[in-house]
C-alpha positions as CSV (number, residue, x, y, z in Angstrom):
1,X,22.7,6.3,13.9
2,X,19.1,7.5,13.9
3,X,17.4,7.1,17.2
4,X,13.7,8.0,17.7
5,X,12.3,8.0,21.2
6,X,8.6,8.0,22.3
7,X,7.1,9.5,19.1
8,X,3.4,10.2,19.1
9,X,1.7,11.7,16.0
10,X,-1.9,12.8,16.0
11,X,-3.8,14.1,13.0
12,X,-5.3,17.5,13.9
13,X,-8.4,17.3,11.7
14,X,-10.0,14.0,13.0
15,X,-7.7,13.5,16.1
16,X,-6.6,10.2,14.8
17,X,-3.4,8.9,16.4
18,X,-1.0,7.7,13.7
19,X,1.8,6.6,16.1
20,X,1.9,6.3,19.9
21,X,5.1,6.1,21.9
22,X,7.0,4.7,19.0
23,X,10.8,4.2,19.5
24,X,13.3,2.7,17.1
25,X,16.9,2.8,16.1
26,X,18.3,2.7,12.5
27,X,22.0,2.0,12.5
28,X,24.6,2.9,9.9
29,X,24.1,0.7,6.9
30,X,20.5,-0.3,7.8
31,X,17.9,-0.2,5.1
32,X,14.6,0.3,7.0
33,X,11.3,0.1,5.1
34,X,8.2,1.6,6.6
35,X,5.1,-0.5,5.8
36,X,1.4,-0.1,6.6
37,X,-2.0,0.4,5.1
38,X,-2.8,3.4,3.0
39,X,-3.5,6.4,5.3
40,X,-1.7,5.0,8.3
41,X,0.9,7.8,8.5
42,X,4.0,6.4,6.7
43,X,4.8,9.6,4.9
44,X,4.1,11.7,8.0
45,X,6.6,9.6,10.0
46,X,9.2,10.1,7.3
47,X,8.6,13.9,7.1
48,X,8.8,14.2,10.9
49,X,12.1,12.4,11.0
50,X,13.4,14.8,8.4
51,X,12.0,18.0,10.0
52,X,9.0,18.2,12.4
53,X,8.1,21.5,10.8
54,X,7.0,19.6,7.7
55,X,4.0,18.1,9.6
56,X,3.1,20.9,12.0
57,X,0.4,22.3,9.8
58,X,-1.7,19.1,10.1
59,X,-0.2,17.0,12.9
60,X,0.5,17.3,16.6
61,X,3.5,15.4,17.9
62,X,5.6,14.6,20.9
63,X,8.9,12.7,21.2
64,X,12.5,13.3,20.1
65,X,15.4,12.3,18.0
66,X,18.1,11.4,20.4
67,X,21.7,12.6,19.9
68,X,22.9,14.1,16.6
69,X,22.1,11.8,13.6
70,X,24.1,14.0,11.3
71,X,22.8,15.3,8.0
72,X,19.6,13.7,6.6
73,X,18.4,14.0,3.0
74,X,14.7,13.8,2.2
75,X,13.3,12.7,-1.1
76,X,9.7,13.7,-1.4
77,X,7.0,11.9,-3.4
78,X,7.0,14.6,-6.0
79,X,9.0,17.7,-7.1
80,X,7.5,21.1,-6.5
81,X,6.2,23.1,-9.5
82,X,9.1,25.5,-9.1
83,X,11.6,22.7,-9.2
84,X,10.0,21.2,-12.3
85,X,10.0,24.6,-14.1
86,X,13.8,25.1,-13.5
87,X,16.9,23.7,-15.0
88,X,18.9,20.7,-13.8
89,X,21.6,23.2,-12.8
90,X,19.1,25.3,-10.8
91,X,18.0,22.2,-9.0
92,X,21.5,21.1,-8.0
93,X,22.5,24.7,-7.1
94,X,19.7,24.7,-4.5
95,X,21.7,22.3,-2.4
96,X,24.1,24.1,0.1
97,X,26.6,21.4,-0.6
98,X,26.7,21.6,-4.4
99,X,29.5,24.1,-4.7
100,X,31.7,22.3,-2.1
101,X,32.0,19.3,-4.5
102,X,35.2,18.7,-6.4
103,X,35.0,17.5,-10.0
104,X,36.1,14.1,-8.9
105,X,33.4,13.9,-6.2
106,X,30.7,14.9,-8.7
107,X,32.0,12.3,-11.1
108,X,31.9,9.6,-8.3
109,X,28.3,10.6,-7.5
110,X,27.3,10.5,-11.2
111,X,28.9,7.1,-11.5
112,X,26.8,5.8,-8.6
113,X,23.7,7.2,-10.3
114,X,24.7,6.1,-13.8
115,X,24.1,9.8,-14.6
116,X,26.3,11.9,-16.9
117,X,28.5,14.0,-14.6
118,X,28.2,17.1,-16.9
119,X,24.4,16.9,-16.5
120,X,24.7,18.5,-13.1
121,X,25.5,21.8,-14.8
122,X,22.9,21.3,-17.6
123,X,20.3,24.0,-18.5
124,X,18.0,21.2,-19.6
125,X,14.5,21.6,-18.0
126,X,13.8,19.2,-15.1
127,X,10.3,18.8,-16.5
128,X,11.9,17.1,-19.6
129,X,13.4,14.3,-17.5
130,X,11.8,10.8,-17.4
131,X,10.6,9.4,-14.0
132,X,13.8,7.5,-13.6
133,X,16.0,10.4,-14.4
134,X,14.2,12.6,-11.9
135,X,14.7,10.1,-9.2
136,X,18.5,9.9,-10.0
137,X,18.7,13.7,-10.0
138,X,17.0,14.0,-6.6
139,X,19.3,11.3,-5.2
140,X,22.3,13.1,-6.6
141,X,21.4,16.4,-4.9
142,X,20.9,14.5,-1.6
143,X,24.3,12.8,-2.0
144,X,26.1,16.1,-2.2
145,X,25.7,16.3,1.6
146,X,26.6,12.7,2.3
147,X,23.5,12.2,4.5
148,X,21.4,9.4,5.8
149,X,18.6,9.0,3.2
150,X,14.8,9.4,3.8
151,X,13.1,8.3,0.6
152,X,9.3,8.6,0.1
153,X,8.4,6.3,-2.8
154,X,11.6,6.4,-4.8
155,X,10.3,3.5,-6.9
156,X,7.2,5.3,-8.1
157,X,6.9,6.2,-11.8
158,X,10.2,4.4,-12.8
159,X,10.7,1.7,-15.3
160,X,12.0,-1.8,-14.8
161,X,15.6,-0.9,-15.7
162,X,15.6,2.0,-13.1
163,X,14.0,-0.3,-10.5
164,X,16.8,-2.8,-10.9
165,X,19.4,0.0,-10.7
166,X,17.6,1.4,-7.6
167,X,17.9,-2.0,-5.9
168,X,21.6,-2.1,-6.6
169,X,22.1,1.5,-5.4
170,X,20.3,0.9,-2.1
171,X,22.1,-2.3,-1.4
172,X,25.5,-0.7,-2.1
173,X,24.8,2.6,-0.2
174,X,27.0,2.6,2.9
175,X,24.8,4.8,5.1
176,X,21.4,4.5,6.7
177,X,18.3,4.5,4.5
178,X,14.7,4.8,5.7
179,X,12.2,4.5,2.9
180,X,8.7,3.9,1.8
181,X,7.9,1.8,-1.3
182,X,4.9,0.1,-2.7
183,X,7.1,-2.1,-4.9
184,X,7.2,-5.5,-3.0
185,X,10.0,-6.9,-5.2
186,X,12.1,-3.9,-4.3
187,X,11.4,-4.3,-0.6
188,X,12.1,-8.0,-0.7
189,X,15.4,-7.4,-2.4
190,X,16.7,-4.5,-0.2
191,X,15.1,-4.1,3.2
192,X,17.2,-5.3,6.2
193,X,14.7,-3.8,8.8
194,X,10.9,-3.3,8.9
195,X,9.0,-0.5,10.6
196,X,5.4,-1.5,10.7
197,X,2.6,1.0,11.3
198,X,-0.6,-0.8,12.1
199,X,-4.1,0.4,13.1
200,X,-5.7,-2.9,14.2
201,X,-9.1,-1.5,15.1
202,X,-10.8,1.8,14.7
203,X,-11.0,3.6,18.0
204,X,-8.0,1.6,19.4
205,X,-4.5,2.9,19.7
206,X,-2.1,2.2,16.8
207,X,0.6,-0.4,17.0
208,X,4.0,0.7,15.6
209,X,6.8,-1.9,15.8
210,X,10.4,-2.2,14.6
211,X,11.9,-5.5,13.5
212,X,15.5,-6.1,12.6
213,X,14.6,-8.6,9.9
214,X,14.5,-8.7,6.1
215,X,10.9,-8.2,4.8
216,X,10.3,-11.8,3.7
217,X,11.5,-13.2,7.0
218,X,9.4,-10.7,8.9
219,X,6.2,-11.3,6.8
220,X,6.7,-15.1,7.1
221,X,7.3,-15.0,10.9
222,X,4.4,-12.6,11.5
223,X,2.0,-14.7,9.4
224,X,3.2,-17.9,11.3
225,X,2.8,-16.2,14.7
226,X,-0.7,-14.9,13.9
227,X,-1.8,-18.3,12.6
228,X,-0.4,-20.1,15.7
229,X,-2.0,-17.6,18.1
230,X,-5.3,-17.8,16.3
231,X,-5.2,-21.7,16.4
232,X,-4.3,-21.6,20.1
233,X,-7.0,-19.1,21.0
234,X,-9.7,-21.1,19.1
235,X,-8.6,-24.3,20.7
236,X,-8.7,-22.8,24.2
237,X,-12.1,-21.3,23.4
238,X,-13.5,-24.6,22.2
239,X,-12.3,-26.3,25.4
240,X,-13.7,-23.4,27.5
241,X,-17.1,-23.7,25.8
242,X,-17.2,-27.4,26.5
243,X,-16.4,-26.9,30.2
244,X,-19.0,-24.1,30.4
245,X,-21.7,-26.3,28.7
246,X,-21.0,-29.0,31.3
247,X,-21.0,-26.3,34.1
248,X,-24.4,-25.0,33.0
249,X,-25.9,-28.5,32.9
250,X,-24.7,-29.1,36.5
251,X,-26.0,-25.7,37.6
252,X,-29.4,-26.3,36.0
253,X,-29.6,-29.7,37.6
254,X,-28.8,-28.4,41.1
255,X,-31.3,-25.5,40.6
256,X,-34.0,-28.0,39.5
257,X,-33.3,-30.2,42.5
258,X,-33.5,-27.2,44.9
259,X,-36.8,-26.1,43.4
260,X,-38.2,-29.6,43.7
261,X,-37.0,-30.6,47.2
262,X,-39.6,-30.6,49.9
263,X,-39.4,-28.4,53.0
264,X,-39.8,-31.6,55.0
265,X,-36.2,-32.5,53.9
266,X,-34.0,-29.8,55.5
267,X,-31.0,-32.1,55.4
268,X,-31.3,-32.6,51.7
269,X,-31.8,-28.8,51.2
270,X,-28.5,-28.1,53.1
271,X,-26.6,-30.5,50.9
272,X,-28.0,-28.9,47.8
273,X,-27.1,-25.5,49.1
274,X,-23.5,-26.6,49.6
275,X,-23.5,-28.2,46.2
276,X,-24.7,-24.9,44.6
277,X,-22.0,-23.0,46.5
278,X,-19.4,-25.4,45.0
279,X,-21.0,-25.0,41.5
280,X,-20.8,-21.2,41.8
281,X,-17.2,-21.4,43.0
282,X,-16.5,-23.5,39.9
283,X,-18.1,-20.8,37.7
284,X,-15.9,-18.1,39.2
285,X,-12.9,-20.2,38.6
286,X,-13.9,-20.6,34.9
287,X,-14.3,-16.8,34.7
288,X,-10.7,-16.3,36.0
289,X,-9.5,-18.9,33.4
290,X,-11.3,-17.0,30.6
291,X,-9.3,-13.9,31.5
292,X,-6.1,-15.8,31.1
293,X,-7.0,-17.5,27.9
294,X,-5.0,-16.7,24.7
295,X,-6.7,-13.9,22.9
296,X,-7.3,-13.8,19.2
297,X,-4.5,-11.6,17.6
298,X,-5.4,-8.0,17.1
299,X,-4.1,-7.3,13.6
300,X,-5.0,-4.8,10.9
301,X,-7.5,-6.6,8.6
302,X,-6.5,-6.7,5.0
303,X,-8.8,-5.0,2.5
304,X,-11.5,-7.0,0.9
305,X,-12.0,-6.4,-2.8
306,X,-13.8,-8.8,-5.2
307,X,-15.3,-8.3,-8.6
308,X,-18.8,-9.7,-9.1
309,X,-19.3,-12.9,-11.0
310,X,-20.8,-12.6,-14.5
311,X,-18.5,-9.9,-15.7
312,X,-16.7,-12.1,-18.2
313,X,-16.6,-11.7,-22.0
314,X,-16.7,-14.8,-24.2
315,X,-13.2,-15.9,-25.0
316,X,-13.8,-15.7,-28.8
317,X,-15.0,-12.1,-28.7
318,X,-12.5,-9.5,-29.9
319,X,-12.2,-6.8,-27.3
320,X,-9.5,-4.9,-29.1
321,X,-8.0,-5.1,-32.5
322,X,-5.6,-2.2,-32.6
323,X,-3.4,-1.3,-35.6
324,X,-1.6,2.0,-35.6
325,X,0.9,2.8,-38.3
326,X,2.2,5.5,-36.0
327,X,1.7,6.5,-32.4
328,X,2.3,10.2,-32.0
329,X,2.5,12.8,-29.2
330,X,2.0,16.0,-31.0
331,X,4.6,16.1,-33.8
332,X,6.8,13.4,-32.1
333,X,6.5,9.8,-33.4
334,X,6.7,7.5,-30.4
335,X,6.3,4.2,-32.1
336,X,5.5,2.7,-35.5
337,X,3.4,-0.3,-36.5
338,X,1.7,-0.8,-33.1
339,X,-0.5,-3.8,-33.2
340,X,-2.5,-5.4,-30.3
341,X,-5.2,-8.0,-30.4
342,X,-7.0,-8.7,-27.1
343,X,-9.8,-11.3,-26.7
344,X,-12.3,-11.8,-24.0
345,X,-10.9,-12.8,-20.6
346,X,-7.3,-12.0,-21.4
347,X,-5.1,-10.0,-19.0
348,X,-2.5,-8.1,-20.9
349,X,0.4,-6.3,-19.3
350,X,2.5,-3.6,-21.2
351,X,5.9,-2.4,-19.9
352,X,8.8,-0.4,-21.3
353,X,11.1,2.5,-20.6
354,X,9.9,5.7,-19.0
355,X,8.8,8.3,-21.6
356,X,8.5,5.8,-24.4
357,X,4.7,6.4,-24.9
358,X,2.9,3.7,-23.0
359,X,0.4,6.1,-21.4
360,X,-0.2,7.7,-24.8
361,X,-0.9,4.2,-26.1
362,X,-3.3,3.4,-23.3
363,X,-5.2,6.6,-23.9
364,X,-5.7,5.6,-27.5
365,X,-7.0,2.2,-26.3
366,X,-9.4,3.7,-23.7
367,X,-10.7,6.2,-26.3
368,X,-11.7,3.3,-28.5
369,X,-13.1,1.0,-25.8
370,X,-15.0,3.6,-23.8
371,X,-16.9,4.4,-27.0
372,X,-18.1,0.8,-27.5
373,X,-21.7,0.1,-26.6
374,X,-21.1,-3.7,-26.5
375,X,-18.6,-3.4,-23.7
376,X,-18.7,-1.9,-20.2
377,X,-15.1,-0.5,-20.0
378,X,-13.5,1.7,-17.3
379,X,-10.2,3.6,-17.3
380,X,-7.8,4.2,-14.4
381,X,-5.4,7.0,-15.2
382,X,-2.1,7.6,-13.3
383,X,-3.5,11.0,-12.5
384,X,-6.5,10.2,-10.4
385,X,-7.8,13.8,-10.7
386,X,-8.7,13.0,-14.3
387,X,-11.6,10.8,-13.2
388,X,-12.2,11.5,-9.5
389,X,-14.4,14.4,-8.4
390,X,-12.0,15.7,-5.8
391,X,-14.5,17.9,-4.0
392,X,-16.9,15.1,-3.4
393,X,-16.7,12.7,-0.5
394,X,-16.2,8.9,-1.2
395,X,-19.8,8.2,-0.3
396,X,-21.1,10.9,-2.7
397,X,-18.9,9.4,-5.5
398,X,-20.0,5.8,-5.0
399,X,-23.6,6.7,-4.3
400,X,-24.5,9.6,-6.6
401,X,-28.2,8.8,-6.2
402,X,-28.0,10.0,-2.6
403,X,-30.7,7.7,-1.3
404,X,-30.2,5.8,2.0
405,X,-29.9,2.2,0.5
406,X,-27.2,3.4,-2.0
407,X,-25.3,5.3,0.7
408,X,-25.5,2.3,3.1
409,X,-24.1,0.1,0.4
410,X,-21.3,2.6,-0.4
411,X,-20.3,2.8,3.3
412,X,-20.2,-1.0,3.5
413,X,-17.9,-1.2,0.5
414,X,-15.7,1.6,1.9
415,X,-15.4,-0.2,5.2
416,X,-14.2,-3.3,3.3
417,X,-11.3,-1.4,1.8
418,X,-10.3,0.0,5.2
419,X,-11.7,3.5,5.1
420,X,-12.2,5.0,8.5
421,X,-15.5,6.7,9.5
422,X,-13.7,10.0,9.2
423,X,-12.3,9.3,5.7
424,X,-15.7,8.5,4.2
425,X,-16.7,12.1,4.9
426,X,-13.5,13.8,3.8
427,X,-13.2,15.4,0.4
428,X,-11.5,13.0,-2.0
429,X,-8.7,15.5,-2.6
430,X,-7.5,14.9,1.0
431,X,-7.1,11.2,0.6
432,X,-3.8,9.4,0.1
433,X,-2.9,8.1,-3.4
434,X,-3.6,4.5,-2.2
435,X,-7.0,5.5,-0.8
436,X,-7.9,7.1,-4.2
437,X,-6.8,4.0,-6.1
438,X,-8.9,1.8,-3.9
439,X,-11.9,4.1,-4.4
440,X,-11.5,3.9,-8.2
441,X,-11.3,0.1,-8.1
442,X,-14.3,-0.1,-5.8
443,X,-16.3,2.1,-8.3
444,X,-15.4,-0.4,-11.0
445,X,-16.6,-3.2,-8.8
446,X,-20.0,-1.5,-8.2
447,X,-20.4,-0.6,-11.9
448,X,-19.9,-4.2,-12.9
449,X,-17.5,-3.3,-15.8
450,X,-16.1,-6.1,-18.0
451,X,-13.0,-4.4,-19.4
452,X,-10.4,-2.7,-17.2
453,X,-7.9,-0.2,-18.7
454,X,-5.4,0.4,-16.0
455,X,-2.4,2.7,-16.0
456,X,0.0,1.7,-13.2
457,X,-2.9,0.3,-11.1
458,X,-0.8,-0.9,-8.1
459,X,1.7,2.1,-7.9
460,X,0.1,3.4,-4.7
461,X,-0.8,0.2,-2.9
462,X,1.1,-0.8,0.1
463,X,2.7,-4.2,0.5
464,X,-0.3,-5.0,2.8
465,X,-3.0,-4.2,0.2
466,X,-1.0,-5.1,-2.9
467,X,-1.4,-8.9,-2.6
468,X,-5.2,-8.6,-2.1
469,X,-5.5,-6.3,-5.1
470,X,-3.6,-8.7,-7.3
471,X,-5.7,-11.6,-6.0
472,X,-8.9,-9.7,-7.0
473,X,-7.6,-8.8,-10.4
474,X,-6.3,-12.4,-11.0
475,X,-9.8,-13.7,-10.1
476,X,-11.6,-11.1,-12.2
477,X,-13.5,-12.8,-15.1
478,X,-13.3,-9.7,-17.4
479,X,-10.5,-8.4,-19.6
480,X,-7.6,-6.4,-18.3
481,X,-5.3,-4.2,-20.4
482,X,-2.7,-2.5,-18.2
483,X,0.6,-0.6,-18.3
484,X,2.7,-1.4,-15.3
485,X,6.3,-1.6,-14.0
486,X,5.1,-3.7,-10.9
487,X,7.0,-7.0,-11.3
488,X,4.6,-8.8,-8.9
489,X,1.6,-7.5,-10.9
490,X,3.0,-8.4,-14.3
491,X,4.0,-12.0,-13.3
492,X,1.0,-12.8,-11.0
493,X,-1.9,-11.2,-12.8
494,X,-1.1,-10.9,-16.5
495,X,-1.2,-13.9,-18.9
496,X,0.3,-11.9,-21.8
497,X,3.2,-9.5,-21.6
498,X,4.3,-7.0,-24.2
499,X,7.4,-4.8,-24.2
500,X,6.7,-1.4,-25.7
501,X,9.4,-0.3,-28.2
502,X,9.7,2.3,-30.9
503,X,9.0,-0.5,-33.4
504,X,5.7,-1.6,-31.7
505,X,4.8,-4.1,-29.1
506,X,6.9,-7.2,-28.6
507,X,5.4,-10.3,-27.0
508,X,7.7,-11.7,-24.2
509,X,7.6,-14.7,-22.0
510,X,7.5,-14.1,-18.2
511,X,10.9,-15.7,-17.7
512,X,12.3,-13.1,-20.1
513,X,10.8,-10.2,-18.2
514,X,13.9,-9.2,-16.2
515,X,16.5,-10.1,-18.8
């Protein structure tokens, strides 16, 4: 059992409190997902649970983990450069538990992972593995110690087949799991508990809560409670306003009568004075009632992202007419006879196994479309550093002119995507992956582009931001060509889906997507 008591986390640089007096218990067999907006401290919480030393360089903390939770295994968002450069055997041998495993135990772990047992001793470079294979290898090294699992984005950079395997693995794992994921389908299919990190209003303390519910039930109940409280608060406010309007009319009437009464009528003056006393007493009673009224719920506002109207392309216009006899990466042939025709307004989704060549294909597409003068195309790479100037601030990036109106507009847009006052002045390199992704999309909004070329666009968006991003892209009048493994994105945004194979692109129906 993992029991956290009274945890407070404060970011050293901007003194932002990420969690305050947060307590929760994760029992044996629980699958607890940490949710919250980008930059709210989800990864910091997970690192602290693993080892407070992992956050001490940038975060102050207080609180404790009660008792002895036993061994915990932490899966980071990415491997270190040293780990990538080594072999699979070197990676496994770095675990203090590896050499304690019997051949049967290694075979059992490999079976869980659908990973060849002999691979644990392989000299194959870790860098040669696909995203799914790297996740399985990391999980394998953790399982040598039979720990509780702390997983930071295990669903990132993996294909649909691996995602489905990961769901099966999490649901079948007998121990505790605390994880972060931006894949809503994975969360819906695996989470039995929700840890929600909210920052309802800048300058106010965060609200971190634990709920022993599956994600869909939690989201539904939370939305219902917010709607009910909002309706009750507005109803009480309307009733209060009516009473106050009546009160003000009575008060004005008595004041007018007091001003108009003659000094020759002292008896009438005394009566009006008593009446005013009663009116003022009524006003004080209304003030007390106002303090007891239902308040509008303080919730973290969702991001607001909307592409401007008029960015569409006529439906008959050919945006892309791609015909590649071969798609190569160096000397390696990735696929043959790759054909793709895209017309104005279409939203195309491409999916397939890790390492098949989807990103290479998308780079070929973006090279063609960015060179076109009859289109305004923009490209989002998986590696944000390819297009983002990491040493600039978000304001400098969105307002390169540097004049006051442009900077004001940039700050307004950044506020709408939930950037704090501190984050708008931080170098872009210090931002989370989700904040960088929102920044790139906002730049596309401001530039009024009519073709979006997107490589895994939703991979860093939280379950809070994800639905709003999908809604914006669904309403977008322009053309979208995207590579994605996000099942929600593929089914809700894309109107054409292609499976990438070594024999080219195969058009599939949405109902065939997970077959």
